PDB file as gemmi writes it, atoms N, CA and C in Angstrom:
CRYST1    1.000    1.000    1.000  90.00  90.00  90.00 P 1                      
ATOM      1  N   MET A   1     108.600 107.155  76.361  1.00  0.00           N  
ATOM      2  CA  MET A   1     109.023 106.037  77.192  1.00  0.00           C  
ATOM      3  C   MET A   1     110.224 105.352  76.530  1.00  0.00           C  
ATOM      4  N   PRO A   2     111.310 105.169  77.276  1.00  0.00           N  
ATOM      5  CA  PRO A   2     112.491 104.529  76.691  1.00  0.00           C  
ATOM      6  C   PRO A   2     112.247 103.050  76.373  1.00  0.00           C  
ATOM      7  N   LYS A   3     112.950 102.581  75.349  1.00  0.00           N  
ATOM      8  CA  LYS A   3     112.938 101.149  75.043  1.00  0.00           C  
ATOM      9  C   LYS A   3     113.715 100.460  76.167  1.00  0.00           C  
ATOM     10  N   GLN A   4     113.217  99.358  76.660  1.00  0.00           N  
ATOM     11  CA  GLN A   4     113.901  98.669  77.747  1.00  0.00           C  
ATOM     12  C   GLN A   4     115.006  97.787  77.168  1.00  0.00           C  
ATOM     13  N   LEU A   5     116.247  98.288  77.245  1.00  0.00           N  
ATOM     14  CA  LEU A   5     117.390  97.539  76.747  1.00  0.00           C  
ATOM     15  C   LEU A   5     117.658  96.324  77.625  1.00  0.00           C  
ATOM     16  N   ARG A   6     118.037  95.234  76.984  1.00  0.00           N  
ATOM     17  CA  ARG A   6     118.424  94.012  77.697  1.00  0.00           C  
ATOM     18  C   ARG A   6     119.942  93.895  77.669  1.00  0.00           C  
ATOM     19  N   ASP A   7     120.477  92.985  78.459  1.00  0.00           N  
ATOM     20  CA  ASP A   7     121.928  92.778  78.525  1.00  0.00           C  
ATOM     21  C   ASP A   7     122.519  92.425  77.166  1.00  0.00           C  
ATOM     22  N   THR A   8     121.757  91.744  76.329  1.00  0.00           N  
ATOM     23  CA  THR A   8     122.273  91.299  75.032  1.00  0.00           C  
ATOM     24  C   THR A   8     122.067  92.325  73.922  1.00  0.00           C  
ATOM     25  N   ASP A   9     121.322  93.401  74.203  1.00  0.00           N  
ATOM     26  CA  ASP A   9     121.171  94.474  73.215  1.00  0.00           C  
ATOM     27  C   ASP A   9     122.494  95.213  73.061  1.00  0.00           C  
ATOM     28  N   LEU A  10     122.672  95.834  71.910  1.00  0.00           N  
ATOM     29  CA  LEU A  10     123.927  96.521  71.626  1.00  0.00           C  
ATOM     30  C   LEU A  10     123.890  97.967  72.097  1.00  0.00           C  
ATOM     31  N   MET A  11     125.022  98.409  72.645  1.00  0.00           N  
ATOM     32  CA  MET A  11     125.167  99.804  73.055  1.00  0.00           C  
ATOM     33  C   MET A  11     124.948 100.667  71.815  1.00  0.00           C  
ATOM     34  N   PRO A  12     124.039 101.644  71.892  1.00  0.00           N  
ATOM     35  CA  PRO A  12     123.675 102.393  70.694  1.00  0.00           C  
ATOM     36  C   PRO A  12     124.607 103.537  70.286  1.00  0.00           C  
ATOM     37  N   PHE A  13     125.563 103.915  71.123  1.00  0.00           N  
ATOM     38  CA  PHE A  13     126.419 105.062  70.801  1.00  0.00           C  
ATOM     39  C   PHE A  13     127.730 104.991  71.578  1.00  0.00           C  
ATOM     40  N   GLY A  14     128.600 105.940  71.281  1.00  0.00           N  
ATOM     41  CA  GLY A  14     129.841 106.107  72.043  1.00  0.00           C  
ATOM     42  C   GLY A  14     130.944 105.130  71.675  1.00  0.00           C  
ATOM     43  N   ILE A  15     131.976 105.117  72.493  1.00  0.00           N  
ATOM     44  CA  ILE A  15     133.155 104.300  72.191  1.00  0.00           C  
ATOM     45  C   ILE A  15     132.863 102.809  72.276  1.00  0.00           C  
ATOM     46  N   HIS A  16     131.765 102.444  72.930  1.00  0.00           N  
ATOM     47  CA  HIS A  16     131.392 101.029  73.049  1.00  0.00           C  
ATOM     48  C   HIS A  16     130.196 100.689  72.161  1.00  0.00           C  
ATOM     49  N   LYS A  17     129.924 101.546  71.170  1.00  0.00           N  
ATOM     50  CA  LYS A  17     128.810 101.310  70.246  1.00  0.00           C  
ATOM     51  C   LYS A  17     128.960  99.930  69.608  1.00  0.00           C  
ATOM     52  N   GLY A  18     127.870  99.166  69.618  1.00  0.00           N  
ATOM     53  CA  GLY A  18     127.882  97.840  69.028  1.00  0.00           C  
ATOM     54  C   GLY A  18     128.270  96.730  69.983  1.00  0.00           C  
ATOM     55  N   THR A  19     128.676  97.086  71.190  1.00  0.00           N  
ATOM     56  CA  THR A  19     129.044  96.103  72.217  1.00  0.00           C  
ATOM     57  C   THR A  19     127.792  95.707  72.991  1.00  0.00           C  
ATOM     58  N   PRO A  20     127.608  94.414  73.286  1.00  0.00           N  
ATOM     59  CA  PRO A  20     126.468  94.044  74.125  1.00  0.00           C  
ATOM     60  C   PRO A  20     126.504  94.822  75.446  1.00  0.00           C  
ATOM     61  N   MET A  21     125.349  95.266  75.876  1.00  0.00           N  
ATOM     62  CA  MET A  21     125.264  96.085  77.088  1.00  0.00           C  
ATOM     63  C   MET A  21     125.970  95.424  78.270  1.00  0.00           C  
ATOM     64  N   GLN A  22     125.845  94.115  78.395  1.00  0.00           N  
ATOM     65  CA  GLN A  22     126.463  93.404  79.518  1.00  0.00           C  
ATOM     66  C   GLN A  22     127.989  93.442  79.472  1.00  0.00           C  
ATOM     67  N   ASP A  23     128.565  93.760  78.312  1.00  0.00           N  
ATOM     68  CA  ASP A  23     130.022  93.797  78.164  1.00  0.00           C  
ATOM     69  C   ASP A  23     130.603  95.211  78.210  1.00  0.00           C  
ATOM     70  N   VAL A  24     129.741  96.209  78.297  1.00  0.00           N  
ATOM     71  CA  VAL A  24     130.211  97.594  78.421  1.00  0.00           C  
ATOM     72  C   VAL A  24     130.728  97.766  79.841  1.00  0.00           C  
ATOM     73  N   PRO A  25     131.925  98.317  80.011  1.00  0.00           N  
ATOM     74  CA  PRO A  25     132.479  98.472  81.363  1.00  0.00           C  
ATOM     75  C   PRO A  25     131.608  99.363  82.261  1.00  0.00           C  
ATOM     76  N   ALA A  26     131.485  98.946  83.506  1.00  0.00           N  
ATOM     77  CA  ALA A  26     130.717  99.730  84.473  1.00  0.00           C  
ATOM     78  C   ALA A  26     131.302 101.128  84.621  1.00  0.00           C  
ATOM     79  N   SER A  27     132.607 101.257  84.442  1.00  0.00           N  
ATOM     80  CA  SER A  27     133.232 102.578  84.551  1.00  0.00           C  
ATOM     81  C   SER A  27     132.721 103.524  83.462  1.00  0.00           C  
ATOM     82  N   TYR A  28     132.404 102.985  82.275  1.00  0.00           N  
ATOM     83  CA  TYR A  28     131.848 103.814  81.197  1.00  0.00           C  
ATOM     84  C   TYR A  28     130.417 104.230  81.543  1.00  0.00           C  
ATOM     85  N   PHE A  29     129.628 103.278  82.041  1.00  0.00           N  
ATOM     86  CA  PHE A  29     128.280 103.634  82.477  1.00  0.00           C  
ATOM     87  C   PHE A  29     128.346 104.676  83.582  1.00  0.00           C  
ATOM     88  N   HIS A  30     129.304 104.568  84.470  1.00  0.00           N  
ATOM     89  CA  HIS A  30     129.464 105.557  85.541  1.00  0.00           C  
ATOM     90  C   HIS A  30     129.775 106.926  84.952  1.00  0.00           C  
ATOM     91  N   TRP A  31     130.659 106.972  83.986  1.00  0.00           N  
ATOM     92  CA  TRP A  31     131.005 108.243  83.343  1.00  0.00           C  
ATOM     93  C   TRP A  31     129.764 108.878  82.717  1.00  0.00           C  
ATOM     94  N   LEU A  32     128.971 108.073  82.007  1.00  0.00           N  
ATOM     95  CA  LEU A  32     127.731 108.593  81.418  1.00  0.00           C  
ATOM     96  C   LEU A  32     126.792 109.104  82.512  1.00  0.00           C  
ATOM     97  N   TRP A  33     126.694 108.342  83.598  1.00  0.00           N  
ATOM     98  CA  TRP A  33     125.788 108.671  84.697  1.00  0.00           C  
ATOM     99  C   TRP A  33     126.132 110.016  85.321  1.00  0.00           C  
ATOM    100  N   ILE A  34     127.413 110.218  85.632  1.00  0.00           N  
ATOM    101  CA  ILE A  34     127.798 111.475  86.298  1.00  0.00           C  
ATOM    102  C   ILE A  34     127.853 112.655  85.330  1.00  0.00           C  
ATOM    103  N   ASN A  35     127.830 112.368  84.037  1.00  0.00           N  
ATOM    104  CA  ASN A  35     127.850 113.438  83.039  1.00  0.00           C  
ATOM    105  C   ASN A  35     126.466 113.695  82.449  1.00  0.00           C  
ATOM    106  N   GLY A  36     125.429 113.459  83.228  1.00  0.00           N  
ATOM    107  CA  GLY A  36     124.093 113.884  82.845  1.00  0.00           C  
ATOM    108  C   GLY A  36     123.040 112.810  82.688  1.00  0.00           C  
ATOM    109  N   MET A  37     123.423 111.562  82.540  1.00  0.00           N  
ATOM    110  CA  MET A  37     122.409 110.526  82.314  1.00  0.00           C  
ATOM    111  C   MET A  37     121.513 110.311  83.525  1.00  0.00           C  
ATOM    112  N   ARG A  38     121.995 110.596  84.716  1.00  0.00           N  
ATOM    113  CA  ARG A  38     121.149 110.369  85.901  1.00  0.00           C  
ATOM    114  C   ARG A  38     119.909 111.259  85.864  1.00  0.00           C  
ATOM    115  N   ASN A  39     119.964 112.354  85.128  1.00  0.00           N  
ATOM    116  CA  ASN A  39     118.826 113.273  85.030  1.00  0.00           C  
ATOM    117  C   ASN A  39     117.992 113.045  83.774  1.00  0.00           C  
ATOM    118  N   ASP A  40     118.406 112.122  82.927  1.00  0.00           N  
ATOM    119  CA  ASP A  40     117.731 111.880  81.655  1.00  0.00           C  
ATOM    120  C   ASP A  40     116.661 110.803  81.845  1.00  0.00           C  
ATOM    121  N   THR A  41     115.420 111.184  81.655  1.00  0.00           N  
ATOM    122  CA  THR A  41     114.318 110.235  81.831  1.00  0.00           C  
ATOM    123  C   THR A  41     113.863 109.623  80.510  1.00  0.00           C  
ATOM    124  N   ARG A  42     114.449 110.062  79.398  1.00  0.00           N  
ATOM    125  CA  ARG A  42     114.014 109.580  78.088  1.00  0.00           C  
ATOM    126  C   ARG A  42     115.020 108.664  77.411  1.00  0.00           C  
ATOM    127  N   SER A  43     116.204 108.539  77.948  1.00  0.00           N  
ATOM    128  CA  SER A  43     117.259 107.748  77.327  1.00  0.00           C  
ATOM    129  C   SER A  43     117.128 106.266  77.662  1.00  0.00           C  
ATOM    130  N   ASP A  44     117.243 105.433  76.621  1.00  0.00           N  
ATOM    131  CA  ASP A  44     117.240 103.980  76.825  1.00  0.00           C  
ATOM    132  C   ASP A  44     118.406 103.549  77.701  1.00  0.00           C  
ATOM    133  N   VAL A  45     119.557 104.168  77.491  1.00  0.00           N  
ATOM    134  CA  VAL A  45     120.758 103.804  78.246  1.00  0.00           C  
ATOM    135  C   VAL A  45     120.628 104.238  79.705  1.00  0.00           C  
ATOM    136  N   ALA A  46     120.094 105.426  79.945  1.00  0.00           N  
ATOM    137  CA  ALA A  46     119.878 105.882  81.326  1.00  0.00           C  
ATOM    138  C   ALA A  46     118.929 104.939  82.051  1.00  0.00           C  
ATOM    139  N   ASP A  47     117.898 104.494  81.374  1.00  0.00           N  
ATOM    140  CA  ASP A  47     116.959 103.532  81.959  1.00  0.00           C  
ATOM    141  C   ASP A  47     117.676 102.228  82.277  1.00  0.00           C  
ATOM    142  N   TYR A  48     118.529 101.762  81.382  1.00  0.00           N  
ATOM    143  CA  TYR A  48     119.301 100.534  81.610  1.00  0.00           C  
ATOM    144  C   TYR A  48     120.192 100.690  82.849  1.00  0.00           C  
ATOM    145  N   ILE A  49     120.861 101.833  82.957  1.00  0.00           N  
ATOM    146  CA  ILE A  49     121.727 102.086  84.119  1.00  0.00           C  
ATOM    147  C   ILE A  49     120.897 102.061  85.400  1.00  0.00           C  
ATOM    148  N   ARG A  50     119.757 102.747  85.401  1.00  0.00           N  
ATOM    149  CA  ARG A  50     118.903 102.779  86.593  1.00  0.00           C  
ATOM    150  C   ARG A  50     118.479 101.376  87.015  1.00  0.00           C  
ATOM    151  N   ARG A  51     118.074 100.561  86.052  1.00  0.00           N  
ATOM    152  CA  ARG A  51     117.608  99.213  86.363  1.00  0.00           C  
ATOM    153  C   ARG A  51     118.731  98.294  86.832  1.00  0.00           C  
ATOM    154  N   ASN A  52     119.969  98.629  86.490  1.00  0.00           N  
ATOM    155  CA  ASN A  52     121.120  97.790  86.841  1.00  0.00           C  
ATOM    156  C   ASN A  52     122.069  98.467  87.817  1.00  0.00           C  
ATOM    157  N   LEU A  53     121.597  99.491  88.480  1.00  0.00           N  
ATOM    158  CA  LEU A  53     122.446 100.310  89.348  1.00  0.00           C  
ATOM    159  C   LEU A  53     123.156  99.498  90.426  1.00  0.00           C  
ATOM    160  N   THR A  54     122.465  98.587  91.063  1.00  0.00           N  
ATOM    161  CA  THR A  54     123.083  97.799  92.142  1.00  0.00           C  
ATOM    162  C   THR A  54     124.255  96.977  91.618  1.00  0.00           C  
ATOM    163  N   ALA A  55     124.069  96.313  90.496  1.00  0.00           N  
ATOM    164  CA  ALA A  55     125.147  95.505  89.908  1.00  0.00           C  
ATOM    165  C   ALA A  55     126.302  96.389  89.441  1.00  0.00           C  
ATOM    166  N   LEU A  56     125.989  97.531  88.853  1.00  0.00           N  
ATOM    167  CA  LEU A  56     127.037  98.435  88.376  1.00  0.00           C  
ATOM    168  C   LEU A  56     127.841  99.012  89.540  1.00  0.00           C  
ATOM    169  N   GLN A  57     127.167  99.308  90.641  1.00  0.00           N  
ATOM    170  CA  GLN A  57     127.867  99.825  91.824  1.00  0.00           C  
ATOM    171  C   GLN A  57     128.836  98.782  92.367  1.00  0.00           C  
ATOM    172  N   LYS A  58     128.454  97.527  92.323  1.00  0.00           N  
ATOM    173  CA  LYS A  58     129.349  96.459  92.791  1.00  0.00           C  
ATOM    174  C   LYS A  58     130.531  96.294  91.849  1.00  0.00           C  
ATOM    175  N   GLU A  59     130.284  96.443  90.551  1.00  0.00           N  
ATOM    176  CA  GLU A  59     131.343  96.273  89.565  1.00  0.00           C  
ATOM    177  C   GLU A  59     132.300  97.473  89.532  1.00  0.00           C  
ATOM    178  N   HIS A  60     131.793  98.643  89.882  1.00  0.00           N  
ATOM    179  CA  HIS A  60     132.619  99.858  89.913  1.00  0.00           C  
ATOM    180  C   HIS A  60     132.378 100.590  91.239  1.00  0.00           C  
ATOM    181  N   PRO A  61     132.876 100.008  92.351  1.00  0.00           N  
ATOM    182  CA  PRO A  61     132.593 100.558  93.684  1.00  0.00           C  
ATOM    183  C   PRO A  61     133.284 101.889  93.970  1.00  0.00           C  
ATOM    184  N   ASP A  62     134.282 102.260  93.182  1.00  0.00           N  
ATOM    185  CA  ASP A  62     134.980 103.525  93.421  1.00  0.00           C  
ATOM    186  C   ASP A  62     134.193 104.722  92.923  1.00  0.00           C  
ATOM    187  N   GLY A  63     133.183 104.473  92.108  1.00  0.00           N  
ATOM    188  CA  GLY A  63     132.397 105.576  91.555  1.00  0.00           C  
ATOM    189  C   GLY A  63     131.343 106.069  92.524  1.00  0.00           C  
ATOM    190  N   ILE A  64     131.008 107.339  92.396  1.00  0.00           N  
ATOM    191  CA  ILE A  64     129.923 107.927  93.168  1.00  0.00           C  
ATOM    192  C   ILE A  64     128.698 107.928  92.262  1.00  0.00           C  
ATOM    193  N   TRP A  65     127.704 107.145  92.601  1.00  0.00           N  
ATOM    194  CA  TRP A  65     126.558 106.914  91.738  1.00  0.00           C  
ATOM    195  C   TRP A  65     125.336 107.737  92.129  1.00  0.00           C  
ATOM    196  N   GLU A  66     125.385 108.486  93.199  1.00  0.00           N  
ATOM    197  CA  GLU A  66     124.210 109.224  93.677  1.00  0.00           C  
ATOM    198  C   GLU A  66     123.875 110.391  92.795  1.00  0.00           C  
TER     199      GLU A  66                                                      
END                                                                             
C-alpha cells in the first residue's frame, strides 16, 4: 500500500526531488502519468496523482490524462 503523500510532502525523485508536492508542475505529473504511472498501483506519487487528478487536469488542460 502506498504512503499517502500530502501537498506539503516532498517529491521523492526526479528533477523536482525535494520540492513540495503542491509546487511540482502539473505538466511534470502529466509526463509521469503518461509514461507509466497511471498503471502503477504501488507508487506513492501515482497515488498522489490519482487523488489529485481533477485539480491537475485543470492546471494542465492540454494533457491527455486518460
